[in-house]
N, CA and C atoms as a LAMMPS dump frame, in Angstrom:
ITEM: TIMESTEP
0
ITEM: NUMBER OF ATOMS
519
ITEM: BOX BOUNDS ff ff ff
-5.0000000000000000e+02 5.0000000000000000e+02
-5.0000000000000000e+02 5.0000000000000000e+02
-5.0000000000000000e+02 5.0000000000000000e+02
ITEM: ATOMS id mol type element x y z
1 1 1 N -190.258 135.653 238.516
2 1 2 C -188.951 135.356 239.091
3 1 3 C -188.644 136.404 240.161
4 2 1 N -188.006 135.965 241.215
5 2 2 C -187.739 136.893 242.319
6 2 3 C -186.622 137.877 241.972
7 3 1 N -186.625 139.045 242.632
8 3 2 C -185.574 140.033 242.369
9 3 3 C -184.19 139.51 242.764
10 4 1 N -183.186 140.06 242.12
11 4 2 C -181.805 139.674 242.399
12 4 3 C -181.415 140.158 243.785
13 5 1 N -180.797 139.255 244.552
14 5 2 C -180.205 139.61 245.84
15 5 3 C -178.842 138.931 245.924
16 6 1 N -178.11 139.161 246.99
17 6 2 C -176.755 138.602 247.11
18 6 3 C -176.77 137.075 247.1
19 7 1 N -177.766 136.484 247.701
20 7 2 C -177.88 135.028 247.699
21 7 3 C -178.066 134.505 246.27
22 8 1 N -178.889 135.201 245.497
23 8 2 C -179.112 134.804 244.106
24 8 3 C -177.869 134.964 243.254
25 9 1 N -177.129 136.044 243.473
26 9 2 C -175.877 136.249 242.733
27 9 3 C -174.903 135.127 243.068
28 10 1 N -174.797 134.809 244.347
29 10 2 C -173.878 133.75 244.778
30 10 3 C -174.248 132.411 244.143
31 11 1 N -175.535 132.087 244.16
32 11 2 C -175.994 130.822 243.561
33 11 3 C -175.671 130.788 242.063
34 12 1 N -175.993 131.895 241.358
35 12 2 C -175.738 131.949 239.918
36 12 3 C -174.243 131.862 239.622
37 13 1 N -173.416 132.581 240.38
38 13 2 C -171.966 132.555 240.222
39 13 3 C -171.456 131.117 240.264
40 14 1 N -171.812 130.383 241.309
41 14 2 C -171.296 129.018 241.487
42 14 3 C -171.905 128.031 240.494
43 15 1 N -173.153 128.225 240.138
44 15 2 C -173.795 127.352 239.159
45 15 3 C -173.12 127.485 237.79
46 16 1 N -172.921 128.736 237.35
47 16 2 C -172.277 128.957 236.055
48 16 3 C -170.843 128.434 236.077
49 17 1 N -170.119 128.734 237.146
50 17 2 C -168.725 128.301 237.232
51 17 3 C -168.599 126.783 237.144
52 18 1 N -169.467 126.061 237.837
53 18 2 C -169.393 124.592 237.77
54 18 3 C -169.695 124.095 236.362
55 19 1 N -170.594 124.76 235.666
56 19 2 C -170.902 124.406 234.278
57 19 3 C -169.693 124.667 233.375
58 20 1 N -169.045 125.81 233.589
59 20 2 C -167.906 126.173 232.737
60 20 3 C -166.697 125.28 232.975
61 21 1 N -166.541 124.806 234.205
62 21 2 C -165.426 123.89 234.485
63 21 3 C -165.573 122.571 233.72
64 22 1 N -166.78 122.214 233.309
65 22 2 C -166.972 121.025 232.471
66 22 3 C -166.546 121.308 231.034
67 23 1 N -166.625 122.575 230.646
68 23 2 C -166.225 122.976 229.293
69 23 3 C -164.716 123.217 229.232
70 24 1 N -164.212 123.914 230.246
71 24 2 C -162.788 124.266 230.316
72 24 3 C -162.311 123.974 231.741
73 25 1 N -161.575 122.878 231.957
74 25 2 C -161.138 122.523 233.315
75 25 3 C -160.341 123.642 233.989
76 26 1 N -160.457 123.728 235.299
77 26 2 C -159.848 124.807 236.095
78 26 3 C -158.348 124.939 235.847
79 27 1 N -157.648 123.83 235.621
80 27 2 C -156.194 123.92 235.432
81 27 3 C -155.801 124.568 234.105
82 28 1 N -156.781 124.86 233.258
83 28 2 C -156.504 125.518 231.981
84 28 3 C -156.885 127.007 231.998
85 29 1 N -157.311 127.509 233.143
86 29 2 C -157.681 128.92 233.273
87 29 3 C -156.442 129.735 233.655
88 30 1 N -156.362 130.959 233.159
89 30 2 C -155.251 131.847 233.527
90 30 3 C -155.387 132.336 234.958
91 31 1 N -156.603 132.674 235.357
92 31 2 C -156.882 133.129 236.719
93 31 3 C -158.063 132.32 237.233
94 32 1 N -157.886 131.647 238.36
95 32 2 C -158.962 130.853 238.934
96 32 3 C -159.969 131.78 239.622
97 33 1 N -161.249 131.696 239.231
98 33 2 C -162.261 132.517 239.896
99 33 3 C -162.39 132.11 241.359
100 34 1 N -162.339 133.106 242.233
101 34 2 C -162.411 132.824 243.665
102 34 3 C -163.74 133.232 244.27
103 35 1 N -164.242 134.394 243.867
104 35 2 C -165.457 134.892 244.484
105 35 3 C -165.986 136.064 243.68
106 36 1 N -166.981 136.72 244.218
107 36 2 C -167.553 137.908 243.606
108 36 3 C -167.799 138.924 244.717
109 37 1 N -167.998 140.168 244.331
110 37 2 C -168.371 141.215 245.278
111 37 3 C -169.174 142.262 244.529
112 38 1 N -169.856 143.103 245.268
113 38 2 C -170.608 144.193 244.662
114 38 3 C -169.707 145.41 244.525
115 39 1 N -169.939 146.199 243.481
116 39 2 C -169.178 147.414 243.249
117 39 3 C -170.132 148.567 242.981
118 40 1 N -169.633 149.763 243.15
119 40 2 C -170.446 150.96 242.901
120 40 3 C -170.037 151.657 241.614
121 41 1 N -169.376 150.955 240.731
122 41 2 C -168.959 151.55 239.453
123 41 3 C -170.158 152.189 238.757
124 42 1 N -169.923 153.307 238.103
125 42 2 C -171.036 154.03 237.497
126 42 3 C -171.521 153.415 236.19
127 43 1 N -170.607 152.877 235.386
128 43 2 C -171.004 152.447 234.048
129 43 3 C -170.789 150.971 233.752
130 44 1 N -169.994 150.291 234.51
131 44 2 C -169.698 148.894 234.21
132 44 3 C -170.74 147.966 234.826
133 45 1 N -171.089 146.913 234.091
134 45 2 C -171.955 145.874 234.644
135 45 3 C -171.161 145.024 235.625
136 46 1 N -169.932 144.734 235.231
137 46 2 C -169.077 143.883 236.038
138 46 3 C -167.642 143.991 235.56
139 47 1 N -166.744 143.423 236.364
140 47 2 C -165.326 143.497 236.04
141 47 3 C -164.607 142.392 236.803
142 48 1 N -163.661 141.746 236.166
143 48 2 C -162.853 140.726 236.828
144 48 3 C -161.501 141.317 237.192
145 49 1 N -160.918 140.842 238.302
146 49 2 C -159.591 141.331 238.68
147 49 3 C -158.593 140.178 238.748
148 50 1 N -157.317 140.522 238.947
149 50 2 C -156.23 139.539 238.922
150 50 3 C -156.271 138.563 240.09
151 51 1 N -157.041 138.871 241.121
152 51 2 C -157.179 137.951 242.257
153 51 3 C -158.291 136.928 242.026
154 52 1 N -158.991 137.029 240.912
155 52 2 C -160.067 136.092 240.611
156 52 3 C -161.414 136.51 241.183
157 53 1 N -161.525 137.781 241.526
158 53 2 C -162.785 138.309 242.044
159 53 3 C -163.538 138.969 240.897
160 54 1 N -164.826 138.652 240.778
161 54 2 C -165.671 139.323 239.803
162 54 3 C -166.495 140.36 240.557
163 55 1 N -166.334 141.605 240.131
164 55 2 C -167.055 142.718 240.735
165 55 3 C -168.353 142.912 239.952
166 56 1 N -169.476 142.815 240.65
167 56 2 C -170.793 142.96 240.035
168 56 3 C -171.385 144.292 240.483
169 57 1 N -171.917 145.041 239.553
170 57 2 C -172.479 146.345 239.888
171 57 3 C -173.683 146.174 240.806
172 58 1 N -173.709 146.978 241.864
173 58 2 C -174.786 146.893 242.845
174 58 3 C -176.138 147.282 242.245
175 59 1 N -176.139 147.911 241.075
176 59 2 C -177.401 148.26 240.429
177 59 3 C -178.208 147.045 239.985
178 60 1 N -177.599 145.868 239.993
179 60 2 C -178.349 144.642 239.694
180 60 3 C -179.292 144.261 240.84
181 61 1 N -178.897 144.608 242.055
182 61 2 C -179.66 144.197 243.236
183 61 3 C -181.062 144.807 243.179
184 62 1 N -182.041 143.973 243.483
185 62 2 C -183.465 144.336 243.532
186 62 3 C -184.087 144.51 242.144
187 63 1 N -183.367 144.097 241.095
188 63 2 C -183.953 144.1 239.75
189 63 3 C -184.281 142.655 239.38
190 64 1 N -184.871 142.484 238.241
191 64 2 C -185.128 141.147 237.715
192 64 3 C -184.282 140.861 236.493
193 65 1 N -183.114 141.513 236.388
194 65 2 C -182.278 141.42 235.195
195 65 3 C -181.382 140.174 235.232
196 66 1 N -181.986 139.033 235.408
197 66 2 C -181.24 137.778 235.549
198 66 3 C -180.473 137.397 234.29
199 67 1 N -181.079 137.59 233.12
200 67 2 C -180.395 137.236 231.866
201 67 3 C -179.164 138.107 231.649
202 68 1 N -179.3 139.39 231.956
203 68 2 C -178.16 140.301 231.833
204 68 3 C -177.057 139.926 232.818
205 69 1 N -177.429 139.636 234.054
206 69 2 C -176.443 139.24 235.062
207 69 3 C -175.721 137.964 234.64
208 70 1 N -176.449 136.998 234.119
209 70 2 C -175.804 135.756 233.672
210 70 3 C -174.817 136.023 232.541
211 71 1 N -175.203 136.857 231.577
212 71 2 C -174.3 137.182 230.469
213 71 3 C -173.048 137.891 230.977
214 72 1 N -173.22 138.785 231.954
215 72 2 C -172.077 139.515 232.521
216 72 3 C -171.139 138.543 233.234
217 73 1 N -171.681 137.651 234.034
218 73 2 C -170.836 136.675 234.733
219 73 3 C -170.072 135.805 233.735
220 74 1 N -170.756 135.3 232.721
221 74 2 C -170.095 134.462 231.717
222 74 3 C -169.004 135.248 230.98
223 75 1 N -169.28 136.516 230.681
224 75 2 C -168.297 137.382 230.03
225 75 3 C -167.058 137.547 230.918
226 76 1 N -167.268 137.816 232.184
227 76 2 C -166.139 138.009 233.11
228 76 3 C -165.386 136.697 233.346
229 77 1 N -166.09 135.582 233.389
230 77 2 C -165.415 134.286 233.502
231 77 3 C -164.517 134.059 232.283
232 78 1 N -164.967 134.475 231.097
233 78 2 C -164.14 134.333 229.893
234 78 3 C -162.853 135.16 230.033
235 79 1 N -162.966 136.353 230.616
236 79 2 C -161.754 137.16 230.859
237 79 3 C -160.786 136.416 231.765
238 80 1 N -161.307 135.818 232.828
239 80 2 C -160.436 135.096 233.758
240 80 3 C -159.823 133.862 233.093
241 81 1 N -160.583 133.204 232.252
242 81 2 C -160.083 131.99 231.601
243 81 3 C -158.907 132.289 230.672
244 82 1 N -159.047 133.293 229.822
245 82 2 C -157.988 133.568 228.842
246 82 3 C -156.899 134.48 229.384
247 83 1 N -157.192 135.183 230.47
248 83 2 C -156.23 136.124 231.037
249 83 3 C -156.671 137.551 230.794
250 84 1 N -156.538 138.362 231.802
251 84 2 C -157.031 139.736 231.72
252 84 3 C -156.255 140.585 230.721
253 85 1 N -155.047 140.195 230.397
254 85 2 C -154.249 140.966 229.434
255 85 3 C -154.745 140.784 227.996
256 86 1 N -155.624 139.835 227.766
257 86 2 C -156.105 139.547 226.408
258 86 3 C -157.139 140.551 225.915
259 87 1 N -157.689 141.364 226.825
260 87 2 C -158.72 142.344 226.483
261 87 3 C -159.854 141.657 225.725
262 88 1 N -160.294 142.226 224.609
263 88 2 C -161.375 141.626 223.822
264 88 3 C -160.849 141.157 222.47
265 89 1 N -159.7 140.489 222.492
266 89 2 C -159.104 140.023 221.246
267 89 3 C -159.802 138.75 220.748
268 90 1 N -159.284 138.189 219.681
269 90 2 C -159.904 137.008 219.062
270 90 3 C -159.979 135.832 220.045
271 91 1 N -158.913 135.611 220.786
272 91 2 C -158.898 134.501 221.749
273 91 3 C -159.994 134.673 222.81
274 92 1 N -160.125 135.894 223.316
275 92 2 C -161.171 136.168 224.287
276 92 3 C -162.556 135.927 223.674
277 93 1 N -162.772 136.448 222.47
278 93 2 C -164.091 136.325 221.84
279 93 3 C -164.465 134.863 221.587
280 94 1 N -163.473 134.044 221.267
281 94 2 C -163.744 132.611 221.097
282 94 3 C -164.185 131.998 222.421
283 95 1 N -163.49 132.354 223.489
284 95 2 C -163.838 131.835 224.808
285 95 3 C -165.204 132.363 225.252
286 96 1 N -165.449 133.633 225.023
287 96 2 C -166.744 134.218 225.386
288 96 3 C -167.877 133.491 224.667
289 97 1 N -167.667 133.177 223.404
290 97 2 C -168.684 132.438 222.636
291 97 3 C -168.867 131.041 223.215
292 98 1 N -167.771 130.381 223.529
293 98 2 C -167.831 129.052 224.134
294 98 3 C -168.571 129.083 225.467
295 99 1 N -168.354 130.136 226.239
296 99 2 C -168.985 130.291 227.557
297 99 3 C -170.377 130.911 227.489
298 100 1 N -170.826 131.256 226.27
299 100 2 C -172.128 131.902 226.064
300 100 3 C -172.227 133.208 226.844
301 101 1 N -171.179 134.013 226.731
302 101 2 C -171.107 135.276 227.452
303 101 3 C -171.624 136.456 226.66
304 102 1 N -172.459 136.204 225.687
305 102 2 C -173.008 137.276 224.859
306 102 3 C -174.438 137.584 225.297
307 103 1 N -174.942 138.709 224.88
308 103 2 C -176.293 139.143 225.251
309 103 3 C -177.312 138.529 224.294
310 104 1 N -178.242 137.744 224.848
311 104 2 C -179.368 137.284 224.039
312 104 3 C -180.388 138.428 223.987
313 105 1 N -181.52 138.205 223.329
314 105 2 C -182.52 139.269 223.165
315 105 3 C -183.022 139.779 224.515
316 106 1 N -183.258 138.872 225.472
317 106 2 C -183.733 139.293 226.795
318 106 3 C -182.672 140.112 227.521
319 107 1 N -181.417 139.698 227.439
320 107 2 C -180.338 140.441 228.094
321 107 3 C -180.197 141.828 227.479
322 108 1 N -180.374 141.942 226.154
323 108 2 C -180.294 143.254 225.502
324 108 3 C -181.419 144.166 225.987
325 109 1 N -182.625 143.624 226.119
326 109 2 C -183.746 144.426 226.639
327 109 3 C -183.469 144.848 228.082
328 110 1 N -182.932 143.927 228.866
329 110 2 C -182.609 144.238 230.252
330 110 3 C -181.495 145.278 230.338
331 111 1 N -180.541 145.222 229.425
332 111 2 C -179.454 146.202 229.408
333 111 3 C -179.996 147.603 229.138
334 112 1 N -180.984 147.701 228.267
335 112 2 C -181.616 148.994 227.992
336 112 3 C -182.309 149.513 229.252
337 113 1 N -183.046 148.65 229.925
338 113 2 C -183.733 149.051 231.158
339 113 3 C -182.728 149.4 232.252
340 114 1 N -181.651 148.625 232.337
341 114 2 C -180.59 148.883 233.317
342 114 3 C -179.989 150.266 233.07
343 115 1 N -179.692 150.575 231.827
344 115 2 C -179.094 151.857 231.466
345 115 3 C -179.986 153.039 231.81
346 116 1 N -181.284 152.836 231.741
347 116 2 C -182.202 153.937 232.058
348 116 3 C -182.206 154.259 233.55
349 117 1 N -181.668 153.371 234.376
350 117 2 C -181.597 153.604 235.826
351 117 3 C -180.357 154.405 236.224
352 118 1 N -179.436 154.611 235.28
353 118 2 C -178.185 155.307 235.571
354 118 3 C -178.345 156.787 235.24
355 119 1 N -177.969 157.646 236.155
356 119 2 C -177.997 159.092 235.913
357 119 3 C -176.64 159.521 235.348
358 120 1 N -176.696 160.147 234.2
359 120 2 C -175.491 160.673 233.57
360 120 3 C -175.476 162.193 233.71
361 121 1 N -174.286 162.764 233.78
362 121 2 C -174.149 164.209 233.919
363 121 3 C -174.236 164.958 232.586
364 122 1 N -173.851 164.286 231.497
365 122 2 C -173.78 164.956 230.208
366 122 3 C -174.267 164.048 229.082
367 123 1 N -174.659 164.716 227.997
368 123 2 C -174.889 164.037 226.729
369 123 3 C -173.823 164.558 225.772
370 124 1 N -173.094 163.646 225.131
371 124 2 C -172.101 164.037 224.139
372 124 3 C -172.816 164.173 222.795
373 125 1 N -172.688 165.358 222.208
374 125 2 C -173.337 165.65 220.94
375 125 3 C -172.279 165.839 219.856
376 126 1 N -172.658 165.557 218.633
377 126 2 C -171.776 165.783 217.484
378 126 3 C -172.504 166.674 216.487
379 127 1 N -171.785 167.668 215.993
380 127 2 C -172.312 168.508 214.918
381 127 3 C -171.603 168.089 213.636
382 128 1 N -172.399 167.684 212.646
383 128 2 C -171.845 167.263 211.366
384 128 3 C -171.596 168.483 210.488
385 129 1 N -170.82 168.313 209.447
386 129 2 C -170.491 169.438 208.568
387 129 3 C -171.734 170.019 207.888
388 130 1 N -172.797 169.239 207.743
389 130 2 C -174.026 169.746 207.131
390 130 3 C -174.928 170.472 208.138
391 131 1 N -174.442 170.598 209.4
392 131 2 C -175.203 171.307 210.424
393 131 3 C -176.087 170.414 211.28
394 132 1 N -176.262 169.167 210.885
395 132 2 C -177.081 168.228 211.662
396 132 3 C -176.377 167.911 212.973
397 133 1 N -177.159 167.858 214.082
398 133 2 C -176.617 167.5 215.391
399 133 3 C -177.237 166.203 215.856
400 134 1 N -176.424 165.353 216.484
401 134 2 C -176.943 164.088 216.988
402 134 3 C -176.256 163.714 218.286
403 135 1 N -176.994 162.943 219.093
404 135 2 C -176.442 162.472 220.364
405 135 3 C -175.589 161.239 220.11
406 136 1 N -174.363 161.262 220.635
407 136 2 C -173.449 160.141 220.483
408 136 3 C -173.616 159.159 221.636
409 137 1 N -173.571 159.691 222.867
410 137 2 C -173.711 158.846 224.054
411 137 3 C -173.928 159.723 225.272
412 138 1 N -174.298 159.086 226.368
413 138 2 C -174.385 159.756 227.653
414 138 3 C -173.116 159.439 228.432
415 139 1 N -172.695 160.366 229.274
416 139 2 C -171.424 160.189 229.967
417 139 3 C -171.443 160.871 231.332
418 140 1 N -170.545 160.465 232.194
419 140 2 C -170.436 161.032 233.534
420 140 3 C -169.498 162.228 233.591
421 141 1 N -168.579 162.313 232.638
422 141 2 C -167.618 163.409 232.66
423 141 3 C -167.252 163.777 231.237
424 142 1 N -166.677 164.948 231.097
425 142 2 C -166.208 165.41 229.8
426 142 3 C -164.855 164.769 229.507
427 143 1 N -164.647 164.362 228.264
428 143 2 C -163.418 163.697 227.867
429 143 3 C -162.585 164.602 226.964
430 144 1 N -161.298 164.648 227.251
431 144 2 C -160.336 165.474 226.507
432 144 3 C -160.415 165.191 225.007
433 145 1 N -160.599 163.942 224.649
434 145 2 C -160.646 163.519 223.253
435 145 3 C -161.712 164.297 222.469
436 146 1 N -162.822 164.631 223.135
437 146 2 C -163.911 165.335 222.466
438 146 3 C -163.867 166.844 222.7
439 147 1 N -163.432 167.284 223.878
440 147 2 C -163.402 168.718 224.156
441 147 3 C -162.339 169.432 223.33
442 148 1 N -161.288 168.721 222.898
443 148 2 C -160.211 169.316 222.098
444 148 3 C -160.244 168.884 220.639
445 149 1 N -161.378 168.445 220.168
446 149 2 C -161.521 168.01 218.781
447 149 3 C -161.726 169.224 217.888
448 150 1 N -161.166 169.315 216.705
449 150 2 C -160.209 168.374 216.129
450 150 3 C -158.805 168.586 216.688
451 151 1 N -158.039 167.557 216.729
452 151 2 C -156.69 167.557 217.306
453 151 3 C -155.664 167.919 216.238
454 152 1 N -155.515 169.183 215.976
455 152 2 C -154.551 169.662 214.982
456 152 3 C -154.686 168.887 213.665
457 153 1 N -155.931 168.571 213.346
458 153 2 C -156.274 167.874 212.094
459 153 3 C -155.619 166.503 211.948
460 154 1 N -155.255 165.886 213.062
461 154 2 C -154.648 164.542 212.991
462 154 3 C -155.711 163.457 212.894
463 155 1 N -156.823 163.649 213.586
464 155 2 C -157.872 162.636 213.606
465 155 3 C -159.171 163.292 213.162
466 156 1 N -159.878 162.627 212.27
467 156 2 C -161.177 163.109 211.832
468 156 3 C -162.178 161.989 212.038
469 157 1 N -163.274 162.312 212.703
470 157 2 C -164.331 161.333 212.922
471 157 3 C -165.447 161.539 211.914
472 158 1 N -166.117 160.443 211.586
473 158 2 C -167.212 160.466 210.638
474 158 3 C -168.42 159.764 211.238
475 159 1 N -169.596 160.181 210.798
476 159 2 C -170.841 159.495 211.14
477 159 3 C -171.599 159.316 209.842
478 160 1 N -171.857 158.081 209.475
479 160 2 C -172.517 157.75 208.207
480 160 3 C -171.903 158.53 207.04
481 161 1 N -170.604 158.462 206.955
482 161 2 C -169.799 159.041 205.878
483 161 3 C -169.821 160.572 205.848
484 162 1 N -170.295 161.193 206.929
485 162 2 C -170.23 162.651 207.032
486 162 3 C -169.233 163.022 208.114
487 163 1 N -168.371 163.994 207.798
488 163 2 C -167.361 164.419 208.766
489 163 3 C -168.025 165.131 209.931
490 164 1 N -167.533 164.843 211.123
491 164 2 C -168.005 165.527 212.323
492 164 3 C -167.204 166.813 212.449
493 165 1 N -167.922 167.924 212.487
494 165 2 C -167.302 169.239 212.58
495 165 3 C -166.794 169.507 213.987
496 166 1 N -167.63 169.191 214.991
497 166 2 C -167.24 169.42 216.382
498 166 3 C -168.086 168.557 217.299
499 167 1 N -167.573 168.353 218.502
500 167 2 C -168.314 167.7 219.583
501 167 3 C -168.612 168.748 220.636
502 168 1 N -169.704 168.567 221.338
503 168 2 C -170 169.428 222.476
504 168 3 C -170.84 168.638 223.48
505 169 1 N -170.853 169.111 224.701
506 169 2 C -171.581 168.445 225.782
507 169 3 C -172.792 169.268 226.186
508 170 1 N -173.864 168.568 226.505
509 170 2 C -175.072 169.18 227.049
510 170 3 C -175.233 168.644 228.465
511 171 1 N -175.351 169.555 229.418
512 171 2 C -175.487 169.157 230.808
513 171 3 C -176.867 168.552 231.065
514 172 1 N -176.901 167.498 231.854
515 172 2 C -178.154 166.834 232.226
516 172 3 C -178.658 167.312 233.566
517 173 1 N -177.978 168.271 234.189
518 173 2 C -178.349 168.732 235.525
519 173 3 C -179.495 169.702 235.48
């Protein structure tokens, strides 16, 4: 299969949309999809906005991650159908399932490969009370929620039923 380019994204966008309009007519959507554009977001695959534009991450271009791109488009179309204020609630999840906006096995493999192309500045680590350390996630910036943990003992996080003693960041630079 050929690599993803803007022409391919456009074709897929309109093909999926016409299919979804047979499932859910346009007059029943909260926001009518108008178009798509590329974005330089660091971590998002895609995002829908109130004008009906779906922003697709430019990191898709020149890859063969077609299954992942299709799942992202279907997911964003579900957001537009139910309304962006619905977030990922039950109504959204029902629509996403109806629109087949979930990751199949190929999309999950592609998501892993896609993620390996992103450079992160830090790794968020957790130290458990037993002294074990583990990587939680990779991130672009340090988050207050973790740098100030614990928060006057109001919130306690656990990993596999073990209390997390502290979080810390490891620089990837």
